[in-house]
Backbone as CSV, one residue per row, in Angstrom:
resi,resn,N_x,N_y,N_z,CA_x,CA_y,CA_z,C_x,C_y,C_z
1,MET,-10.652,18.846,2.943,-9.772,18.715,1.669,-9.809,17.226,1.174
2,ILE,-9.466,16.281,2.099,-9.510,14.967,1.757,-10.786,14.470,1.147
3,ASP,-11.871,14.796,1.736,-13.153,14.477,1.258,-13.469,14.942,-0.164
4,GLU,-12.977,16.172,-0.322,-13.239,16.844,-1.645,-12.277,16.076,-2.637
5,TRP,-11.095,15.683,-2.406,-10.163,14.968,-3.307,-10.810,13.634,-3.586
6,LEU,-11.392,12.962,-2.622,-12.070,11.689,-2.902,-13.298,11.744,-3.825
7,LYS,-14.033,12.750,-3.463,-15.218,12.926,-4.422,-14.913,13.230,-5.881
8,GLU,-13.765,14.075,-5.954,-13.417,14.499,-7.282,-12.841,13.270,-8.108
9,ILE,-11.961,12.502,-7.491,-11.250,11.429,-8.041,-12.317,10.418,-8.443
10,LYS,-13.224,10.072,-7.631,-14.209,9.107,-7.860,-15.130,9.548,-9.101
11,LYS,-15.416,10.838,-9.151,-16.232,11.417,-10.027,-15.538,11.486,-11.568
12,THR,-14.338,11.822,-11.571,-13.549,11.989,-12.823,-12.766,10.807,-13.237
13,SER,-12.414,9.806,-12.490,-11.700,8.697,-12.875,-12.526,7.642,-13.662
14,ASP,-11.806,7.003,-14.528,-12.360,5.770,-15.230,-12.614,4.667,-14.149
15,PRO,-13.807,4.208,-14.060,-14.124,3.214,-13.050,-13.286,1.864,-13.272
16,GLU,-12.847,1.646,-14.533,-11.969,0.514,-14.799,-10.592,0.655,-14.279
17,SER,-10.205,1.873,-13.973,-8.814,2.126,-13.594,-8.641,2.498,-12.107
18,LEU,-9.816,2.525,-11.338,-9.748,2.964,-9.972,-10.183,1.896,-9.149
19,GLY,-9.276,1.301,-8.277,-9.568,0.284,-7.453,-9.033,0.440,-6.053
20,MET,-8.286,1.568,-5.838,-7.676,1.713,-4.530,-7.294,3.141,-4.332
21,ILE,-7.600,3.676,-3.270,-7.198,5.104,-2.843,-6.618,5.076,-1.475
22,LEU,-5.388,5.448,-1.383,-4.722,5.509,-0.130,-4.505,6.932,0.389
23,VAL,-4.690,7.264,1.614,-4.545,8.585,2.069,-3.630,8.607,3.365
24,HIS,-2.817,9.660,3.467,-1.892,9.745,4.538,-2.107,11.183,5.144
25,ASN,-2.332,11.438,6.466,-2.422,12.667,7.036,-1.400,12.760,8.182
26,GLY,-0.308,13.347,7.926,0.791,13.524,8.917,0.508,14.623,9.858
27,VAL,0.683,14.425,11.159,0.336,15.321,12.193,1.556,15.558,13.061
28,VAL,1.710,16.751,13.647,2.834,17.114,14.479,2.670,16.251,15.782
29,ARG,3.615,15.414,16.129,3.527,14.733,17.389,4.131,15.512,18.556
30,GLY,3.805,15.097,19.811,4.327,15.759,21.035,5.741,15.335,21.430
31,THR,6.255,14.221,20.710,7.558,13.802,20.954,8.334,13.536,19.554
32,ALA,9.643,13.791,19.731,10.483,13.542,18.599,10.712,12.100,18.414
33,LYS,11.427,11.749,17.258,11.656,10.310,17.033,12.481,9.646,18.270
34,ASP,13.369,10.516,18.791,14.231,10.013,19.950,13.519,10.071,21.273
35,GLY,12.212,10.365,21.316,11.436,10.306,22.537,11.365,11.643,23.240
36,LYS,12.225,12.598,22.903,12.250,13.866,23.649,11.008,14.642,23.243
37,PRO,10.542,15.499,24.349,9.386,16.253,24.064,9.633,17.424,22.971
38,VAL,8.481,17.687,22.294,8.479,18.643,21.149,7.498,19.653,21.625
39,LYS,7.732,20.995,21.355,6.799,22.101,21.701,6.037,22.487,20.369
40,ALA,6.860,22.398,19.240,6.335,22.972,17.990,7.219,22.460,16.912
41,MET,6.972,22.779,15.679,7.737,22.438,14.446,7.761,23.671,13.458
42,GLN,8.828,23.896,12.966,9.020,24.806,11.815,9.198,24.064,10.480
43,LEU,8.320,24.316,9.553,8.329,23.445,8.375,8.333,24.306,7.103
44,SER,9.230,23.959,6.109,9.201,24.555,4.803,9.377,23.534,3.886
45,TYR,9.098,23.862,2.485,9.300,22.780,1.502,9.475,23.469,0.169
46,ASN,10.016,22.702,-0.817,10.327,23.046,-2.122,9.167,22.756,-3.042
47,GLN,8.433,23.737,-3.488,7.261,23.426,-4.403,7.603,22.804,-5.674
48,ASP,8.790,23.334,-6.301,9.171,22.891,-7.576,9.575,21.322,-7.475
49,ASP,10.270,21.058,-6.529,10.615,19.555,-6.362,9.503,18.729,-6.047
50,LEU,8.495,19.265,-5.324,7.211,18.536,-5.133,6.500,18.277,-6.462
51,ASP,6.385,19.414,-7.244,5.604,19.219,-8.419,6.376,18.212,-9.469
52,LYS,7.712,18.188,-9.495,8.513,17.261,-10.338,8.139,15.893,-9.879
53,CYS,8.341,15.647,-8.577,8.089,14.272,-7.948,6.771,13.822,-8.320
54,VAL,5.618,14.587,-8.076,4.292,14.136,-8.388,4.159,13.952,-9.805
55,SER,4.728,14.755,-10.636,4.508,14.595,-12.196,5.182,13.249,-12.644
56,ARG,6.314,12.909,-12.050,7.039,11.599,-12.342,6.265,10.442,-11.964
57,LEU,5.645,10.496,-10.631,5.000,9.306,-10.131,3.630,9.075,-10.827
58,GLU,2.959,10.215,-11.298,1.665,10.117,-11.895,1.720,9.291,-13.138
59,LYS,2.920,9.244,-13.753,3.148,8.539,-14.920,3.306,7.071,-14.820
60,ARG,3.355,6.533,-13.634,3.527,5.173,-13.353,2.367,4.404,-13.715
61,GLU,2.636,3.176,-14.197,1.469,2.299,-14.585,0.478,2.043,-13.496
62,GLY,-0.819,2.210,-13.812,-1.805,1.885,-12.860,-2.122,3.041,-11.902
63,ILE,-1.406,4.317,-11.999,-1.752,5.354,-11.206,-2.830,6.254,-11.856
64,THR,-3.892,6.587,-11.154,-4.996,7.394,-11.705,-4.754,8.844,-11.234
65,ALA,-4.442,9.142,-9.984,-4.333,10.486,-9.562,-3.423,10.543,-8.240
66,ILE,-2.795,11.676,-8.105,-2.024,11.993,-6.874,-2.416,13.418,-6.430
67,ARG,-2.577,13.460,-5.196,-2.820,14.866,-4.598,-1.914,14.965,-3.396
68,VAL,-1.242,16.212,-3.262,-0.421,16.528,-2.097,-0.695,17.835,-1.530
69,TRP,-0.709,18.037,-0.301,-0.936,19.330,0.340,0.137,19.315,1.440
70,ILE,0.932,20.329,1.511,1.932,20.395,2.735,1.748,21.648,3.375
71,ASN,1.730,21.704,4.671,1.667,22.882,5.446,2.993,23.467,5.580
72,HIS,3.024,24.698,6.039,4.432,25.390,6.273,4.375,26.417,7.208
73,GLY,5.492,26.815,7.718,5.520,27.906,8.821,5.622,27.137,10.202
74,ALA,5.154,27.991,11.235,5.245,27.357,12.527,4.043,26.458,12.778
75,LEU,4.276,25.294,13.231,3.098,24.353,13.427,3.215,23.851,14.885
76,ASN,1.881,23.771,15.440,1.859,23.294,16.870,1.586,21.870,16.934
77,ILE,1.725,21.114,18.107,1.323,19.727,18.268,-0.054,19.649,17.882
78,GLY,-0.288,18.568,17.081,-1.637,18.292,16.569,-1.968,18.895,15.254
79,ASP,-1.196,19.864,14.738,-1.495,20.466,13.499,-1.043,19.527,12.346
80,ASP,-1.871,19.640,11.243,-1.536,18.819,10.010,-0.246,19.298,9.502
81,ILE,0.628,18.276,9.121,1.931,18.563,8.468,1.652,18.420,7.009
82,MET,0.950,17.338,6.511,0.625,17.210,5.131,-0.576,16.164,4.912
83,CYS,-1.058,16.196,3.817,-2.016,15.199,3.352,-1.640,14.757,1.962
84,VAL,-1.597,13.360,1.842,-1.140,12.813,0.588,-2.101,11.807,0.083
85,LEU,-2.460,11.734,-1.103,-3.437,10.776,-1.680,-2.955,10.215,-2.883
86,VAL,-2.969,8.856,-3.032,-2.582,8.173,-4.262,-3.652,7.282,-4.630
87,ALA,-4.162,7.329,-5.810,-5.221,6.555,-6.337,-4.817,5.771,-7.583
88,GLY,-5.280,4.515,-7.683,-4.907,3.827,-8.857,-5.692,2.505,-9.035
89,ARG,-5.144,1.617,-9.896,-5.885,0.428,-10.281,-5.829,-0.653,-9.228
90,PHE,-4.683,-1.138,-8.866,-4.526,-2.050,-7.889,-3.617,-1.821,-6.677
91,ARG,-3.833,-2.555,-5.774,-2.871,-2.406,-4.529,-1.323,-2.401,-4.976
92,THR,-1.090,-3.356,-5.837,0.434,-3.486,-6.288,0.868,-2.268,-6.978
93,ASP,-0.054,-1.532,-7.666,0.278,-0.229,-8.320,0.408,0.880,-7.361
94,VAL,-0.458,0.974,-6.416,-0.690,2.132,-5.526,0.377,2.170,-4.371
95,LEU,0.456,0.981,-3.717,1.335,1.062,-2.429,2.756,1.432,-2.728
96,PRO,3.449,0.957,-3.727,4.845,1.389,-3.908,4.928,2.949,-4.157
97,VAL,4.107,3.319,-4.947,4.090,4.828,-5.332,3.793,5.659,-4.023
98,PHE,2.730,5.220,-3.349,2.406,5.832,-2.074,3.664,5.967,-1.129
99,GLN,4.416,4.866,-0.932,5.544,4.795,-0.073,6.684,5.606,-0.575
100,GLU,6.900,5.585,-1.931,7.986,6.353,-2.465,7.635,7.940,-2.348
101,LEU,6.452,8.193,-2.623,6.030,9.627,-2.525,6.301,10.118,-1.118
102,ILE,5.711,9.517,-0.158,5.938,9.926,1.160,7.477,9.992,1.641
103,ALA,8.189,8.990,1.321,9.555,8.947,1.608,10.400,10.150,0.991
104,THR,9.932,10.424,-0.279,10.614,11.482,-1.103,10.353,12.884,-0.375
105,ILE,8.996,13.053,-0.018,8.615,14.281,0.619,9.317,14.403,1.940
106,LYS,9.345,13.374,2.719,10.071,13.569,3.950,11.592,13.654,3.911
107,GLY,12.160,12.935,2.953,13.564,12.898,2.868,14.255,14.072,2.011
108,GLU,13.526,14.543,0.975,14.057,15.463,-0.045,13.364,16.738,-0.187
109,ILE,12.139,16.888,0.207,11.245,17.948,-0.216,11.008,18.884,1.010
110,VAL,10.766,18.444,2.167,10.413,19.286,3.406,11.807,19.494,4.074
111,ASP,11.768,20.521,4.846,12.753,20.983,5.695,12.073,21.101,7.070
112,GLU,12.139,20.189,7.965,11.402,20.408,9.189,12.403,20.462,10.379
113,LYS,12.072,21.407,11.325,12.893,21.570,12.431,11.932,21.523,13.747
114,GLU,12.170,20.485,14.598,11.407,20.266,15.828,11.936,21.295,16.767
115,ILE,10.967,21.837,17.498,11.356,22.915,18.527,11.079,22.163,19.861
116,ALA,12.102,22.034,20.628,12.116,21.392,21.897,11.456,22.086,22.882
117,ASP,10.883,21.370,23.930,10.351,22.082,25.083,11.368,22.845,25.955
């Protein structure tokens, strides 16, 4: 998926507007943030809220493309949680949008429940 996104964005973007592509691949860890063991994770998300967030951030100055895929259902340790890509002109354009997008996804769009051992 990420390789396809990269090829597509490089092929379709104006070379004058594309100078940086950041990618995040979140994975289910074997321990919770508090250090306790995790057996699995149950994940759901709100597609409408995700679409609105992406649409809003794509309009930011210097942003060429945003792609997001979020897994859902019962996830095991090592499974992908999400893949996020933000492409744009300069690091100063891309980094803040990348950080805001991931923070919004984690804080407002996904509902994750860690299943303890």
